[in-house]
N, C-alpha and C positions, 0 to 999 in steps of 0.2 A: 307589435310592441309587447313582448312576452312578459316583461316585468310589471306592466301596468295592471293594477288591481282595480276592477271596475264593479259598479253596482247599478241597479236600476235607478233612474232619476227620481228625485222627490218632486212634488209640485213646485212651480215657480216660486222662489222664496221672496219674501219682503226684503227691502234693503236693510243691511245690518249697519249698526253704528257702535262706536266705542267712545268713552270719555277721553278728555285730554289727560296728559300726564298729571298725576296728583289730584285729578278729579275736579279742578277748578277751571276758571276762564282766564286766558291770557290778558294782562293789563296793558293797554296801549301807552305809548310815550306821549303824555298829554302836554309836555313842554314843547314838542316839535323841535325845530332848529336843526343844526348840523348833526346833532347827536342822534337824531331819529333815524333808525335803520330803514333802508329801502329794500324790502324783501324781493328776491329773485324768483321765489317759489310761492305759489298760493297754497296755503294749508288751511283746511277747515278744522273744526273741532271734532271731526269724526274720521280721522285717519284710521284705516283698517287694512289688514294684510292677510292674505290667504294663500296657502301653498297647495298645489295639486301636481301629481297625486299625493295623498297623505301618507301612503305606504308603498314600498316597492321591495321586491325580492330579486337579488342579483347573484350571479356567480362571479368568479374572479375575472377582473378586467372588463366586465360588461358595463354599459353606460345606460343612463336613464335621464331624460329631460324632465326637470321640475320647473313649473311655472309659478311665479310669484305675482299675484294680482293685488295691486295697491289701489285703494280708493280714498277719496277725501283730500287729495292733493294733486297738483299738477306735476309734481316730481315723483315719478313712479320707480325711481332707481332703488335697488336694494343691495346690501352687502350679504354675501353668503358665507356661512360658517359650517364646518363639519365637525361635530362633537367639540364645539368651542374653538376650533382652529380656523381662522380666516382663510378661505380657499382650500382648506384641508391639507393633507400631506400623504406620503406614501403608505402610512400605516392605516389611516382611516378612509382613504380615498380622497379624490380631489373634485372640486366643483368650479366651473368657469363662471365668469360674470353673467353669462346668459342662462345659467342654471343647468348646464350639462354636468351631471355627476358621473364619475368613473370609479368603479370599485377597485380596491387595491389588488395587486397580483396575489397576495396572500391575505384573504379576507379575515377580519377578526372574528372571534368566537361569538361575540355579542353584536347586537344591532348598533348602528351609528345613527346620529340624529343630525339632520340638516336644519339650519335656521336661516331664514331670510329676515334681515333687519331693515326697516324703512330708513332711507337716507333723509327723508323729510322730517321724521320723528323717530329717533332711535329708541324710544320707549315702546315702539310698536314692532312686533315680530310675529312670525308664525313658523311652525316646525313640521317636518316630515321625518319618518323613520325608514331606514333601509336595513333589511336583514339579508343574510347571505346563505347560499347553499354551496355545499362542496359536492362536486360531481365529476364524472369521467367525461373526457372529450374523445370522440372517435372521429376518424377522417375517411372520406371516400373520394376516389379519383378514378377517372376512366383508364388510367395507367396502373391502377392498383390490382390487388388479387385478394379474393376472399380467404386465401390461405395465410395472409399476413395477419398481424396483430391489431390492425386498425389504428395504429399510431400515426402521427403526422408524417413521419419518415417512411412508414410502411402501411399505406392506407389500404382499405378494402376496395372492392370494385363495384359492389351493388348495395343499394339501399335496403333491399330485402334481407341481405345478410346482416347488415347493421341493425335492422329492426328486430332480429332474433337475438341480439346481444345486449340491447339496452336495458337499463334499470333506472329507477327514479333518480333524477338529478343529471342524467346523461344529456350531453349535447352532441349531435351528429353533424359535422361540418362537411358539406358536399362541394367539391371543386367544380369549376366550369367544365362543361362537356355535355354530351347527349347520353342519357341512360335509358335503355330500352326495357320495356316490360312493366306490367302492373305491379303495384305495391300494396301490401296490407300490413298495417301496424296494429299489434295486439297487446303490447305491454303498457300498463298504465303508470303514470307518474303520481305524484301527490300534490297537495296544495302548496307545499313549501319546496318540493323538488320535482318540477315539471320535466318532461322529456321533450327535447327540442330537435327538430330536423331543420337545418338551416342551409340555404344556398349562400355560400360566403360572399359571392357577388350576385346581387339581385338579378334574377331571371337568367343567369348564366348557366345554371344547372338545369338542363332541359330533360323533362320526363316524357317519354313517348311510349304509347301502347297502341296496339292494333288488335282488332277483332275481340275486344273485351268490353264488358259493359261499363267498367269503372277504371279509371287510371289509378287513383289512390283511394283506398278504403281504410278508414280509421275506425277501430273497434274499442279503443281504450281511452279512459278519462285522463285529463291533465296532459294532453299532448299538443305541441305547437308545430305547425307546418308553415315554414317561412321562406318566402322569396323565390319559389321555383317557377319555371315556365312549364306549364302542364298542358298537353294537347293529345288528341287522338291521331294516330297515323292513318286512319281510314274512317269512313262514315259510320261504321258499326260501333264505334266507341261512343257511348251515350252520355257519360258523366265524367267530369273532371275529378272532383273530390267529393266523396260521400262520407259523412261522419255519423256514426251510430252512438256516440258516447256523450258525456257531459264535461263541462269545463274545458272545452277544446278551443284553441285559437288558430284560425286560418288567416295568416297575415302576409300582405305584400306580394302575393303571387300573381302571375299572369296566366289566366286559365282561358283557353280558347279552342275553337275548331273541334268541338265535340257535338254529337247528335245530328250530324248532317244527313244521315240515312233515315228518313222519317218512317220508312217501312219497317226498319229494325228498331228504331228508338221511338217507342210509343210514349215515353216520358223521359225526362232527363233535365240536367242543369249543369252549369259550370261548377257551382259549389252548392252542396246540399247538406243541411242539417235536418234529416228527414226520417230515416227508417226506424230508429228507436224513438218513438214519439213520447216515451217517458223520459228521454234525455232532457237536459236543461243547461242554461248558462253557457251557451256556445257563442263565440264571437267571430265575426267575419269582418276583417279590418284592412283597409288599404289595398284591396286587390283590384286588378284590371281584369274584367270579365267580358268577353266579347265573342261574336261569331259562334253562337250556340244554335244549332239547328239550321234550317233553311230560311233565312231572313225574308226571302221573297214570298213565302207562303205562311201567313200568320197562323199559329197553332198554340193553344193555351196550355200545353204540357211540356214545353221545352224552354226553360227560363235561365236567366243569368244567375241569380242567387235565390235559393228556395229554403226558407226557414220554417220548420214545422214543429217546433217544441217551445218550451217555456223560457221566457226571458231571453237574455243574450243581446248582443249589440251588432248591428250592421252599420259600420262606420266607414266613411272616407273611401268608398269604392267608386270606380268609374266603370259603367256598364253600358254597352251599346251593341247593336246588331244581333240581338237575340230574337229567336222566333216567337217566343212567348212574352212574358213580363220581364222587365228588368229585375225587379224584386217581387217575390210572392211569399206571403205568409198563408199557411193553410194547416189542416189537420189539427194539431194541438198547440198551435202558436198562440201565445198571449203574453202580455207584459214585455214585449220586444221593443227595443229602441232602434229606430232607423234614422240616422243623422248624418248630414254632410256628405251625402252621396251625389254624384253627377251621373244622371241617367238620361240618355238621349238615343233616339232613332232605334228603339226596339219595336218589333213588328206588331205585337198584340197590344201592349200598353206599358205604362211606367211602373207604378207600384200598386199591388193588390194587397189589401188587408182583409183577412177573413179566416174562417174555420169551416170545415165541412166534412163530407164523406160519411160520417156516422152521426146519428141523432145527437145533437148537442156538442158535436165535435168528438175528438178522440184524445184521451179516453172520455167516456160518456160524461156529459155535463160541462165540458170545456167550451168556452166561447172566447173569441179574440177580443180581449178587453184590457184596458190600462196600457195599451200600446202607444208609444210616442213616435211621431214622425216630424222631424224638425230639420231646418237648414238644408234641405235637399234642393238641387236643381233638377227639374223634370221637364224635358224639352223635346218636342217633336216626336213623341211616341204614339203608336197606334195609328199611323197614317197609311200603312199598307192596305191595299184592297182586301177586304174580308176581315179586317180587324174589328173587334168589338170592345176593346179595352179603353180605359180613360187614362188621363195623366196620373191621378191618384184616385183609387176606387176602393170602397168597402163592398164586400159581397159575402153572402152566406151568413154565418153566425158571428155577429159582432156586437160588442157591448156599448154602453153609453159613456164610458170614461176614456175612450181613445182621444188623443190630442194631436192636432195638426198645427204646427207653429212655425212661422217664418220660412215657409217654403216658396221657392220661385217655380211656378208651374205655368207653362206657356206653350201654346200652339200644339196641343195634343188633341188627338181625335178619338171619338166624336166630340169630346169636351175635356176640359182640364180636370174637373172634379165630379165625383159622384159618391157622396157620403150618406150614411144611414142614421136612423134614430135621432134625427134632428141635430146632429153634430154639424158644426160649421168650422171652417179653418180660421186661424188667427194670424193676422199680420202677413197675409199672403202677398206675393209679388207677382203681378201679371205684366211681364215685360221680357224682351229679349235679354238673355243673360250676358251678352257681349263677351263671348270668349275671344281670346287672342286671335284664333284662326279656326272658326268652326268648319269642320268637314264631317258630313254624316257617316262616312265610312271608317272613322277612327284615325285618320291620317293627320288630323289637325292638332292644334294646341289648345287645351281646354282650361288653361289658366285664365283668370279674369283680366280683361282689359281695363286700364284706368278709366274711371267713369262708369263702370258696370253697376247696375242697380243691386247686384249681389254683394258688393263690397260694404262691409260694416253694417249689413242688414240682417245679420243672424242673431241668435240668442245663445247664451250659455246653457240653457235648459236642455239636458240630454245630450249635449255636444261633447265630442272628444277634445282633449287639450292640444292635440297636434293634428296636422293634416296628412294627406296621403304620402307626402315626401318626408314626414317626420318634423316638419317646420312647426314652430310654436304658433298657436292661434291667439295667445294672450297679449301680443304686442299692441293690440288695439281692439275695438269692438269686433266680435266674431263675424266672419264672412259666411256667405251661403255657398254650398258646394264643396267638392272634395279638396280643392286647392285654396290655401290661404293666400290672399293677395300680397305680393311684394314681400314675402317672408323667405329667408334663406333655408334651403333644405338641410336636413340632418344627414349624417353619414350612416350608410347601411352597415349592419342591421340597426333598426331604430330602437334599441333597447338600452 
């Protein structure tokens, strides 16, 4: 979700309240009789409304889901306006009843403002702002040529050629097909003009590389990698995506079948925010990561997702059959948010929270503290012979402020939890998650079955507003895991 602007979560807030319109108290009809209304909606004196995200940055024609959370009334319906126009128009953009805003084909020079007005109390509203970027669109196809101009009618043939041409604000659209060879992206975007590489059909653009250490290496800030199928063509390819930079978003990819040759791949992962440990604020959102390393031989250096720098969000990922941990934090990781992931059947363990290698972490003095782990399903990890990991474990240099809230952790070996410094988990669920069709090899359906203990058992604390399919989580109390229960998916790309 490239337009989503995220920040580290604050401590769990107290319940907010607002006064009634005019500041007074409604006077009942003391006369009763036929003139007394019979309300269809229960409204308290504390109706409040909040819109998330509060800001977004889009280019022409892009979309973003906004969630309006209404409290204090049983009627949670809202009316959406765009710069004062109900539903918007072709000039300012349009917004659907469900909160899907679509930018106009010709974006205005200034920001537009979205307003959600409570249907139960029209004096209550909340707003969000949308700003726009003007950028170039380039296109890649297996039938293209790098001698072309990169337009939609004359596309290029390779991502590497496109990477040499991009500038801030550029979006590179990649058509379905198989593209061979490793990729390195070196050009940085900016906070307001990100550079995006997008598979126009999710997972239909397949990146394959053989006999290289890394399939996709990113060296530049403010870059988004969205929706690709990334794999090694042989066992010698050890890493799917490695990022050296800051403010990078790795969204909606299917990363698999890397690191299979343990003799060659002494370490590796599907997705790595690792090498530049001074990097920060990198997000790994909504990816499928699986079959990393040799699953039958647990080994603690080949993982699903490896986060080794400051802050960032690991949200809505599904991770399975990795030789090491499903998710590992190490090196300079701290203040990271790990939320709403579904992690099962990884050989060594589920989630490891820690810092190490150098005294006090790297750089010196860093410990993994103020990390939030919430709403995750961690199921049947660390069960292979020789595994030593837990469901969720702290190890190495960890602080006293890490929080573990509303996680479902079950049947992991040798145990579900191992935390340090006297920390205990809050509102943990110890039960079968009841997937629609659990298969440990990834061939099942990992949506939640009706009656699952994970349904409406989550928290908004640290959690993403949408799920792995782009579906809104705000239709009810948040669910645990990557999939929101009984919520319709969004259209790709989820921006």
